[in-house]
N, C-alpha and C positions, 0 to 999 in steps of 0.2 A: 410026909412022904410026897404030898402034892406040891409043896414048897421045893424040895429037892428036884422033882421031876420038872417043875416050871424053870428053876435056875438052869438044870441041865439043858433044857430045851433052848433057852435063851442063849446059852453058851454056844450050842451047836449052830444056831441060826447067826449068830455073830461071827463065828470062825468061818462059816460057809460064805459069808459076805467079805471075807478079808481081803486085803489089797495084796497082790502078789508082786514079786519083782520081776521085770521083764527079762527075757531070754536076749541075749546079745551075742553076735558073731563079729568079731573084728574082721576088717578086710584082708584078703589074701596079700601076703607081703610081697607084692609086685611093685614096690615102691621105686624101684631103680628104672631108669630110662636108658635104653641102650646108646642113644645118640643125642646129645645136646649141643653138638657142634656141627655146623655145615660149613664146607669149603666150596667157594664159587670160583670158578675160572674167569674171574673179572678183576679190573683194578680196584684199589680201595675206593676212588671217588665213584665209580660205577656202582659197586656194591653198596656204598653209603647211600647214594641216591635211590637205589632199588630198595633198600631197607626202608628209607623214609616213606617212599610212595606206598609201599605195600603195607606197612603198619597203620600209616594214617588213613587207610581205606578200609579197615577192620573195626573190630570192636575195641580196639586199644585205644587210650588216650597218651599221647606223647608228653610226659612230665617234664623231661629233660633230655637235651642231647648235646654232645660236645664232640664235634667231628675230629678235633685234633687229638683228643684222648681215645676216641673210639668208643665212647660209652653212650648208650641210649637207655633212658628209664621210661618204662611203659607203665601204666596202670589199668586195672579193669575190675569191674564187679559185674556179676551176672547171676544167673541161676546157679547156685552152688553145685547142685547135682551134676552139672556139665563138667566141672573142673575138679571136683574131689569125691572121694569115697570114704564114706564112715562107716562101712559094714551094714549088717542086717539086725533088725530088731523085731521081736515077737512079744506082744503084750495083750492081756485081755481086758486092758483099759483101766479107766475110761478114757478115751474111746479105744476099742480093741483095734489092733493093727498088726500087720505082718508084712515085712518087706524092707525096702531101703530106709536106712536111719536118717538120711538127708531128707527123703521124701516125707517121713513121718513128721518133720517140723512143719510141713506146709498144712498138715491136717489138724494142727494144734493151735491154741491161741498163743503162739511163740513165733520167734523168728530165727532163722540161721542166715547170717550174712557173710559174704566173702569179700574180702579186700586183697586184691592180687598186685603185687609189685613185680615187674620183670626187668632185668638188666641184660642187656644185648651188649656183649663186647665184641667190637670188630677190630680186626688187626690183620695187616698185610703179611702175608707169609712168603710171597714171590712177587714178582714184577706184575704179573697179571693173575694172581691168585690171593683171595682174600677169605679170612676165616671168621665166622660169627658164632660166638658161644652164648647160648641161652640159659639163664638161671631165673627161676621164679621164687618168690618169697609168699606164701599163703597165710593169711590171717583170717580165721573162721570165728566168728562170735555168735554164741546162742545166747538169746535174750528171752527171758520168762514173759508170760502175760501181763505182769505187773512192771515190764520195761527195766527189770533188773537183770544184769548181765549174769548168766547161769554157768558159762563155761567159755574158755577161749583156746583154740589150737592155733599153734605157729609152725610151720615147717616149710622146708625149701624144696626144690625139684629133688626127686630121689629119696626124700625123707618122709618122717611121719611124726605125729605127736599124739600122746595119750593124756587124757585129763579124767579126773573123777568128776562124775555128775550125779544130780539126785535121781534115784531109780524109782521112787514112789512117795507118796505123801507123808509116810512116816520117818523120812530122812534117811532111809537106806541110800548107799552110794555103790555105783559101778564105775567101771572105766570105760571110756569110748575112745577109739582110735581113728584119726582122720589121716588121709595121705592123698596126693595128687592123682588124678586120672591122666595126667601129662597131656591133656587136650591143649592146653595154652601153649606149652613148649612146640607140639606137633603142628599147630597152625603156623607158627614162625618158621620151623624147620622145612616142612613140606611146601609151604607157600612161597618162601623165598627161592627155593630150588626150582619152582614151576614157572616163576616169572621170567 
């Protein structure tokens, strides 16, 4: 009887210390952006020069530009939480946490890196009217404490991506969805209008 009681007690203690799977809420599906194009009442040359001056004075790196084709390619990497939304997580740990999934990574021995590539297409629509279209490609990489890639999300302006990730130390998996906050696009759209 004592042996049965001891086994039962050990089982209950072990079960009480079990690892739980986090609660996860995907971001609201607000992935579409109303306006990814801006029209300027300027000639093509004036708009192009304005765009070069504006983007080079911000956090973007100009990777490539071809004035004749109207294509400018920018890159940026920054605090991911500024540019992406990956939902909310609640876990009792270790360590326990409740809040933004992107922020959760900063409190773990892991990293979440953002590589953003932006294409700006500039075209003349009338003699003194130029249109600039903005499209961003986001690549978000989660790397574990052992420097092994845990997951990677890729999506464009107005899109999202869902990937399987490990949810606990016993191999359970869950999905995580990431999408843009559209701040990068808005910096260009609003900034170029204000110049």
